[in-house]
Phi, psi and omega in degrees: 000133183276161179290155178296121181295339179280000183293346177283345182278144175292138181288144173273179188308324182269007177089356180274172176282151179290157180283333181216148184227165179288156181304320180295320178292323176297320178296317178298318180299320181267358183057047176228176178279162176296325178299321177297321177300313179295326176294320177296323177295312180299322180285347181086011180286329175224152178270158174212154176217162182253140168238104188064237178263359183267133175270137177230146182237128179296130179299326179300324178294321179293318177298319179295323181297323182266005176089014178276188177279150180245000000 
């Protein structure tokens, strides 16, 4: 059995994975550059939203991109 791929994410208060993550963490999760993440956002392959000045990407979109469950 393989390790949980979400284990790279910092746990939220209840121990679960966060619903959305920063672009650098998304890049680490997909083993690509942060620039590639921004290209995927621009191309419409993944969604992103802003909280103040911070960009966040839904983890479900990353899972869907790699063929995981969303």
